[in-house]
N, C-alpha and C positions, 0 to 999 in steps of 0.2 A: 726587494720583493714584500708586498705589501701583503697584510694578513688581515683576510674578508670578517667580517663582523655580522654575523648573524644578531637579527634584533628578536626580540619578543614579542610574540603573541601583542596587539596591542587592542584595548577593549573599544567596545562601541562608544559612544557616549549615552551618558540615560538621561529620559526625560525626566523632565522636576512639571509635579503633578501643577495645572490651572490654580487649585489655590493658592498653591505655595509661592507661585512666580514672582507677587509683587516684594516679598521681601527674602528674594535667594539671587543672589548671584553668581554667575559659573563664571571661572576663571580657567587656565591651562597651567600645568603646574611645570617647570620650564624640564627636572628631569624624572619625572612623576612617582608611581608608588607602584612596587612590584607585588602582586599577593602569590598566595602558597601556592599556585599554580601557574605561577612564571608568566601573568599577566600580567602588561602594564599599563598603567589608568593613567591618562596622561590631564583627566578633566576634573576637577573639585565645585561642588555647590558649596555656598555659605551662605549663612545669616546674617541681617543687620544684627550689631550689638544691642543689648537693650539697660535696662537702670541695672538689673543683675549685674551683666560685666563691665557696666563704668564702676560697679561699687566695688568689683574685685581687682580693678586696675588702679581705684584709688586707695587699696588697702594698704597700711602701712606694716601692718603685720607679716604680712606675705611677703615670700620672697619672689624674685622678678620670675622667675624658670615658674612658681608654679602657679603665680597669676598668668604667665601665658599659654600653659598646659592646659589649666581651667576652660580658658576664655576659647582655647580653640575645641575643649572638650562641647563646648555649647554651640557654638555657631559654625563647626563643619557640619555640614547635613551629610554629603558623600563623596568621597573619593573614587572616578568612573563606578563599577556598579557596586563597591563595598558601600554598605550602609554605616 
């Protein structure tokens, strides 16, 4: 007997403003992210890293997990409709 799985609501892709398109790339998250309303967001917009993020990555004083978190905070523009 097979079990049926009910998929959560899937959010529609969000448009990126024309002015930001040159510095923003979009990608699909393999498993997505579910918001507090139960909507599954599978698209993500990220911006290019700058010298600031390069400095973070090169820091010898910062643990790797902190570096990764800071770069992600700086570079992730949106996940689905979540800003």
